[in-house]
PASE-79774 format. One record per residue (C-alpha): residue number from 1; residue in three letters; x, y, z. Coordinates in steps of 0.25 Angstrom, whole numbers. Layout:
N
NUM|Ala|X|Y|Z
...
END
This chain:
501
1|Met|-78|-16|-352
2|Thr|-79|-19|-337
3|Asn|-76|-34|-337
4|Asn|-63|-35|-328
5|Thr|-62|-50|-332
6|Leu|-59|-46|-346
7|Arg|-46|-38|-342
8|Ala|-39|-51|-338
9|Leu|-40|-56|-352
10|Lys|-30|-51|-362
11|Pro|-37|-45|-374
12|Gly|-34|-49|-388
13|Gly|-21|-45|-395
14|His|-27|-34|-403
15|Leu|-31|-26|-391
16|Arg|-22|-14|-389
17|Glu|-23|-1|-380
18|Tyr|-18|12|-385
19|Gln|-19|27|-381
20|Ala|-20|40|-389
21|Ser|-16|52|-380
22|Ser|-11|66|-381
23|Tyr|3|62|-375
24|Asp|14|72|-379
25|Arg|18|68|-393
26|Arg|33|72|-390
27|Ser|33|59|-382
28|Val|38|49|-393
29|Ala|48|39|-386
30|Phe|53|37|-372
31|Asp|67|39|-376
32|Gln|65|52|-383
33|Pro|63|66|-378
34|Gly|48|70|-375
35|Trp|44|57|-369
36|Phe|39|64|-357
37|Thr|34|76|-363
38|Asn|20|80|-357
39|Lys|12|89|-367
40|Asp|1|78|-368
41|Ala|-10|87|-373
42|Ser|-16|89|-386
43|Gln|-8|79|-393
44|Tyr|-15|72|-405
45|Ile|-12|62|-416
46|Arg|-15|72|-427
47|Thr|-26|83|-431
48|Asp|-36|79|-441
49|Ile|-44|90|-449
50|Val|-59|85|-449
51|Asp|-69|94|-456
52|Gly|-60|106|-454
53|Arg|-58|103|-439
54|Gln|-46|99|-432
55|Glu|-47|86|-425
56|His|-35|81|-416
57|Val|-34|66|-416
58|Met|-32|60|-403
59|Met|-34|45|-407
60|Asp|-33|38|-420
61|Ala|-34|23|-420
62|Asp|-37|12|-429
63|Gly|-47|2|-424
64|Pro|-53|-7|-420
65|Gly|-51|-1|-406
66|Val|-58|6|-394
67|Ile|-56|19|-386
68|Val|-56|14|-372
69|Arg|-52|27|-364
70|Phe|-52|42|-368
71|Trp|-46|52|-359
72|Leu|-44|67|-361
73|Thr|-43|80|-354
74|Thr|-41|95|-357
75|Phe|-44|109|-352
76|Lys|-54|115|-361
77|Arg|-62|105|-369
78|Asp|-67|112|-382
79|Gly|-66|103|-394
80|Ile|-72|90|-400
81|Ile|-67|75|-398
82|Arg|-71|66|-409
83|Ile|-70|51|-410
84|Tyr|-70|44|-423
85|Phe|-72|30|-426
86|Asp|-69|21|-438
87|Asn|-64|33|-447
88|Lys|-78|39|-447
89|Ala|-78|54|-451
90|Glu|-87|57|-440
91|Pro|-84|55|-425
92|Glu|-92|45|-417
93|Ile|-90|53|-404
94|Thr|-89|68|-403
95|Ile|-85|74|-390
96|Pro|-88|90|-390
97|Ala|-76|93|-380
98|Tyr|-63|87|-376
99|Asp|-71|81|-365
100|Leu|-75|66|-365
101|Met|-86|69|-355
102|Lys|-93|76|-366
103|Ile|-93|63|-375
104|Gly|-108|63|-374
105|Leu|-110|49|-371
106|Pro|-118|44|-358
107|Leu|-106|38|-351
108|Gly|-104|36|-336
109|Arg|-92|40|-328
110|Ala|-85|27|-329
111|Leu|-84|28|-344
112|Leu|-82|44|-345
113|Gln|-75|51|-334
114|Pro|-72|65|-332
115|His|-58|67|-326
116|Ser|-56|71|-311
117|Ser|-52|85|-316
118|Tyr|-64|86|-326
119|Glu|-71|100|-327
120|Pro|-83|100|-336
121|Lys|-80|113|-342
122|Glu|-65|113|-344
123|Lys|-53|105|-339
124|Gly|-53|90|-337
125|Gly|-54|77|-345
126|Ser|-62|64|-346
127|Thr|-60|49|-349
128|Leu|-69|41|-357
129|Tyr|-69|26|-356
130|Leu|-80|22|-366
131|Pro|-74|12|-375
132|Met|-76|17|-390
133|Pro|-72|6|-400
134|Tyr|-69|8|-415
135|Ala|-68|-2|-426
136|Lys|-59|5|-436
137|His|-53|18|-431
138|Cys|-54|29|-420
139|Lys|-50|43|-420
140|Val|-52|53|-409
141|Thr|-50|68|-411
142|Phe|-52|81|-404
143|Glu|-56|95|-411
144|Asp|-50|105|-401
145|Lys|-58|118|-400
146|Asp|-50|124|-389
147|Lys|-40|134|-395
148|Asp|-31|136|-383
149|Ser|-23|123|-384
150|Gln|-30|115|-373
151|Pro|-23|102|-369
152|Arg|-30|90|-374
153|Tyr|-26|77|-367
154|Tyr|-31|64|-371
155|Gln|-29|48|-370
156|Ile|-37|39|-378
157|Asn|-35|24|-375
158|Tyr|-40|14|-386
159|Leu|-39|-1|-389
160|Lys|-36|-7|-402
161|Val|-45|-20|-403
162|Arg|-48|-31|-412
163|His|-62|-27|-415
164|Ala|-71|-15|-411
165|Glu|-85|-10|-415
166|Thr|-85|5|-416
167|Phe|-91|14|-406
168|Thr|-103|22|-409
169|Leu|-112|31|-401
170|Lys|-124|23|-406
171|His|-118|10|-400
172|Phe|-114|17|-387
173|Asn|-128|22|-385
174|Glu|-133|7|-387
175|Leu|-123|3|-376
176|Lys|-126|14|-366
177|Ala|-131|5|-356
178|Leu|-119|-4|-357
179|Ala|-110|9|-355
180|Asp|-118|13|-343
181|Lys|-117|-1|-337
182|Thr|-102|-1|-339
183|Asn|-100|13|-333
184|Asp|-108|9|-321
185|Lys|-100|-4|-319
186|Leu|-86|3|-320
187|Leu|-91|13|-309
188|His|-96|2|-300
189|Pro|-87|-11|-301
190|Asp|-89|-23|-292
191|Ser|-83|-21|-279
192|Ile|-89|-32|-270
193|Ile|-83|-46|-270
194|Thr|-93|-57|-270
195|Gly|-92|-72|-270
196|Pro|-80|-80|-265
197|Thr|-66|-74|-262
198|Thr|-52|-77|-259
199|Asp|-48|-69|-247
200|Ile|-36|-64|-239
201|Asp|-41|-58|-225
202|Gln|-29|-56|-215
203|Gln|-19|-47|-208
204|Ile|-6|-47|-216
205|Ala|6|-43|-207
206|Pro|18|-35|-213
207|Asn|26|-42|-223
208|Asn|16|-54|-224
209|Gln|6|-58|-234
210|Ala|-8|-66|-236
211|Ser|-11|-74|-248
212|Val|-23|-82|-254
213|Asp|-25|-91|-265
214|Leu|-36|-89|-275
215|Pro|-45|-101|-280
216|His|-37|-110|-290
217|Gly|-40|-111|-305
218|Ser|-43|-101|-316
219|Ser|-49|-89|-308
220|Ser|-48|-74|-306
221|Ile|-49|-64|-295
222|Gln|-61|-56|-299
223|Met|-60|-46|-287
224|Leu|-51|-42|-275
225|Ser|-55|-35|-263
226|Ile|-44|-31|-254
227|Ser|-44|-23|-241
228|Ile|-32|-19|-232
229|Lys|-33|-14|-218
230|Thr|-22|-9|-208
231|Asp|-23|-7|-193
232|Asn|-19|8|-195
233|Ser|-25|16|-206
234|Ala|-12|23|-208
235|Asp|-6|10|-213
236|Tyr|-17|8|-224
237|Ala|-11|15|-236
238|Gln|3|8|-234
239|Ala|-4|-5|-232
240|Leu|-11|-4|-246
241|Arg|3|-1|-252
242|Ser|10|-12|-244
243|Thr|0|-23|-245
244|Ile|2|-31|-258
245|Leu|-8|-38|-266
246|Lys|-1|-50|-273
247|Ile|-8|-60|-282
248|Asp|-2|-72|-289
249|Phe|-9|-78|-301
250|Asp|-5|-92|-306
251|Gly|8|-91|-298
252|Glu|12|-77|-303
253|Gln|11|-64|-295
254|Thr|3|-54|-304
255|Val|-2|-44|-293
256|Trp|8|-37|-283
257|Cys|2|-24|-278
258|Pro|0|-15|-266
259|Ile|-15|-17|-263
260|Gly|-18|-2|-263
261|Asp|-11|0|-277
262|Phe|-18|-13|-282
263|Ser|-31|-6|-278
264|Gly|-29|6|-287
265|Ser|-29|15|-275
266|Gly|-14|17|-273
267|Val|-10|22|-259
268|Gly|-20|23|-248
269|Gly|-32|14|-252
270|Lys|-40|26|-258
271|Pro|-54|22|-264
272|Leu|-54|18|-279
273|Lys|-66|15|-288
274|Ser|-62|9|-301
275|Trp|-66|-3|-310
276|Tyr|-55|-12|-307
277|Arg|-53|-8|-292
278|Thr|-60|-2|-280
279|Val|-55|3|-267
280|Lys|-66|5|-258
281|Ala|-67|16|-247
282|Asp|-65|5|-236
283|Gly|-52|1|-243
284|Glu|-57|-12|-250
285|Ile|-50|-14|-263
286|Ile|-57|-21|-274
287|Ser|-50|-26|-286
288|Arg|-58|-30|-299
289|Trp|-46|-35|-307
290|Val|-49|-49|-312
291|Met|-37|-58|-310
292|Pro|-37|-71|-316
293|Tyr|-28|-83|-314
294|Arg|-27|-97|-320
295|His|-24|-106|-308
296|Thr|-20|-99|-295
297|Ala|-20|-85|-288
298|Lys|-14|-80|-275
299|Ile|-17|-67|-268
300|Thr|-7|-62|-258
301|Val|-7|-49|-250
302|Leu|7|-45|-245
303|Asn|9|-35|-233
304|Leu|22|-27|-236
305|Gly|19|-17|-226
306|Asp|23|-15|-211
307|Lys|9|-16|-206
308|Ala|-1|-27|-206
309|Val|-13|-26|-215
310|Lys|-26|-33|-215
311|Val|-30|-38|-229
312|Ser|-43|-43|-234
313|Leu|-43|-48|-248
314|Lys|-54|-55|-256
315|Ala|-52|-60|-270
316|Ala|-64|-64|-278
317|Asn|-61|-75|-288
318|Gly|-69|-78|-302
319|Lys|-68|-89|-312
320|Trp|-58|-87|-324
321|Asn|-57|-94|-337
322|Trp|-42|-93|-339
323|Asn|-38|-92|-354
324|Lys|-27|-87|-363
325|Tyr|-31|-72|-361
326|Thr|-31|-72|-346
327|Met|-21|-63|-339
328|Tyr|-16|-61|-325
329|Phe|-19|-49|-317
330|His|-7|-40|-313
331|Ala|-6|-29|-303
332|Asp|9|-23|-302
333|Trp|14|-12|-292
334|Lys|25|-3|-294
335|Asn|30|8|-285
336|Arg|41|19|-286
337|Val|44|30|-276
338|Asn|49|43|-280
339|Val|47|42|-295
340|Pro|53|55|-301
341|Leu|43|64|-308
342|Arg|48|74|-319
343|His|41|87|-324
344|Val|45|86|-339
345|Asp|37|94|-350
346|Val|48|95|-361
347|Pro|55|84|-370
348|Val|66|78|-362
349|Tyr|76|67|-365
350|Pro|76|54|-359
351|Thr|91|57|-354
352|Asp|86|69|-347
353|Lys|89|69|-332
354|Asp|74|72|-328
355|Tyr|68|63|-338
356|Pro|55|57|-333
357|Met|51|42|-334
358|Asp|40|33|-338
359|Trp|37|26|-325
360|Asp|32|12|-327
361|Leu|20|8|-319
362|Asn|23|-6|-325
363|Thr|29|-14|-337
364|Ile|24|-27|-341
365|Glu|29|-38|-350
366|Gly|19|-48|-355
367|Ser|5|-48|-360
368|Gly|-7|-42|-353
369|Val|-16|-30|-351
370|Phe|-13|-17|-343
371|Met|-25|-14|-334
372|Gly|-21|-1|-326
373|Glu|-13|4|-314
374|Thr|-13|12|-301
375|Phe|-3|23|-300
376|Ala|-1|27|-285
377|Val|8|40|-283
378|Tyr|14|47|-272
379|Asn|18|61|-277
380|His|29|68|-270
381|Met|26|81|-278
382|His|15|91|-276
383|Val|13|91|-291
384|Trp|7|82|-301
385|Tyr|15|69|-304
386|Gly|7|63|-315
387|Glu|10|71|-328
388|Gly|16|58|-334
389|Asp|10|50|-345
390|Gln|6|36|-344
391|Lys|13|27|-355
392|Ile|9|12|-358
393|Trp|18|4|-367
394|Val|13|-10|-373
395|Asp|21|-21|-379
396|Gly|34|-13|-381
397|Ala|28|-2|-389
398|Ala|38|10|-390
399|Phe|27|20|-387
400|Pro|16|19|-377
401|Val|2|14|-381
402|Glu|-3|24|-370
403|Tyr|4|38|-368
404|Gly|-3|46|-358
405|Thr|-5|61|-355
406|Gly|-3|61|-340
407|Thr|-5|52|-328
408|Glu|-18|57|-323
409|Asp|-23|56|-338
410|Tyr|-20|41|-338
411|Tyr|-29|40|-325
412|Asn|-41|47|-332
413|Thr|-40|61|-326
414|Ser|-32|73|-330
415|Trp|-26|86|-325
416|Ala|-18|80|-314
417|Pro|-29|79|-304
418|Val|-26|73|-290
419|Val|-40|69|-287
420|Leu|-47|56|-284
421|Tyr|-56|50|-295
422|Gln|-62|37|-298
423|Thr|-66|30|-311
424|Pro|-66|16|-316
425|Phe|-53|16|-323
426|Ala|-45|27|-317
427|Asn|-44|33|-303
428|Ala|-37|42|-293
429|Pro|-40|36|-279
430|Arg|-29|44|-272
431|Ala|-25|59|-274
432|Asp|-19|65|-261
433|Asn|-16|79|-266
434|Ala|-21|88|-277
435|Asp|-6|91|-280
436|Ser|-4|76|-282
437|Phe|6|75|-270
438|Gly|5|62|-262
439|Tyr|-3|50|-266
440|Asn|-10|49|-280
441|Thr|-16|36|-286
442|Phe|-21|34|-300
443|Thr|-26|21|-305
444|Arg|-32|17|-319
445|Thr|-37|4|-324
446|Arg|-39|0|-338
447|Asn|-51|-8|-344
448|Leu|-53|-6|-359
449|Asp|-40|2|-359
450|Ala|-32|-9|-353
451|Val|-18|-11|-361
452|Pro|-15|-25|-367
453|Phe|-1|-28|-369
454|Ser|6|-41|-375
455|Lys|20|-39|-372
456|Ser|23|-28|-363
457|Phe|17|-16|-355
458|Arg|22|-3|-349
459|Phe|15|8|-342
460|Ser|22|21|-337
461|Ile|19|35|-332
462|Glu|28|46|-335
463|Thr|35|52|-322
464|Leu|30|67|-325
465|Gly|25|77|-315
466|Trp|23|92|-314
467|Lys|37|93|-307
468|Asp|49|84|-304
469|Gly|46|76|-292
470|Phe|43|62|-287
471|Ala|31|52|-285
472|Asp|29|38|-280
473|Phe|23|29|-290
474|Ala|15|16|-287
475|Ala|9|9|-299
476|Thr|0|-3|-300
477|Thr|-2|-9|-313
478|Tyr|-14|-19|-316
479|Trp|-13|-28|-328
480|Tyr|-16|-42|-334
481|Gly|-5|-51|-340
482|Phe|-3|-65|-345
483|Lys|6|-74|-338
484|Gly|20|-70|-339
485|Ala|17|-55|-340
486|Lys|26|-47|-330
487|Ser|27|-33|-325
488|Ser|39|-24|-321
489|Ala|31|-19|-308
490|Ala|29|-34|-304
491|Ala|44|-38|-307
492|His|50|-26|-299
493|Gln|40|-26|-288
494|Ser|39|-13|-280
495|Ile|37|-15|-265
496|Pro|28|-4|-258
497|Gly|35|5|-248
498|Lys|30|15|-238
499|Leu|20|25|-243
500|Pro|24|40|-243
501|Gln|16|47|-232
END
């Protein structure tokens, strides 16, 4: 679960990622009214009658497969969640509330996370990252015992795989020590580079650059350490946005990204503690993305700002056995100022004047695996900007394989909190104001819930807020791709400008 090297290898063709969620079922097609409707609660596949009780079906999938992420939230939590495997009449897992924190398994906070808004008695949700495989079938249901129409939001990410051994509580208890070790490793990843490195250590004048070639031959970047310093501390945030990390593998550029956004911290270099990236209190950025190459690699740091910057970069190389499954690492950056946000809660037609849009973080043509993103926002409004759902399309499908329930939900929290939080796979390293005005950063990286694609990939967020207004969006997308895979963000490269003050 925690081997980053495996992420650079394309999984077998039978592996597909999907999501079951409570998205508004009036959303049926992008060119039909209702695409941006926002009643994303208490929407189910159907309701089954089981031994005289009503069980609302949240997920119903044939196997073999594996649940890799389970997110939910509500207000009051009275009810029972049941998880059935392989068409058995009795559930393998019974949770005595709409609350994954009550699953009854001894799990650490990397695998089972209360949301930042979680309250033990009432409001709030939780996210479960314990993989639960099944050989033939999986059904997840909820028996609602609150009689006052509580809003039930959920997202269940799952994979379809070639083979799986069905999860049992007995087997989990036998593997408890492994679960504990995994949990600890996710919370405490390696952050110290040891051994030989390839370095850049110099002052870079405005509109200049520094480059270094990495060792020739089949190899990989295993870790990166980057530090940026400015003569005046007031210039630091702008330097992180104006200083670009550019990497060419085997003669092709696959990384072009402001260093602050690449780190996952967004604007300002705020601390970050995640599985793939760390930003320390002193500003050192650690990247654990594994980046293989077949013959050559070149790292370049560009200073596009108007002030000199001091750059210290160390790249730790490791051996790599290049084969037909190996992919190149990509990090693309896209920026747009004054994105119009709309407050829409009724079915509207695509031809209407104030119709919202699906704002693409990136689109990709080719074959690869999507690994996550950083979403850095400057909100011009004093109300929540992130009401929009995330949507992910794969290989030209007419309907998204993921259709979410709200921006904060995608990032493993709920109820529009503007607070800091840190978890291995989702973080909010910056949140300036409780009303969401100013700078906000969310980032999420994906491990077992990574999204493979064979022909194309598209990731968008609806431009919905609590009222009409504007926000600046900057999106960094992390992905692996085979040679020839291209993205729209890279083809139409955004250039960083002056940060709002």
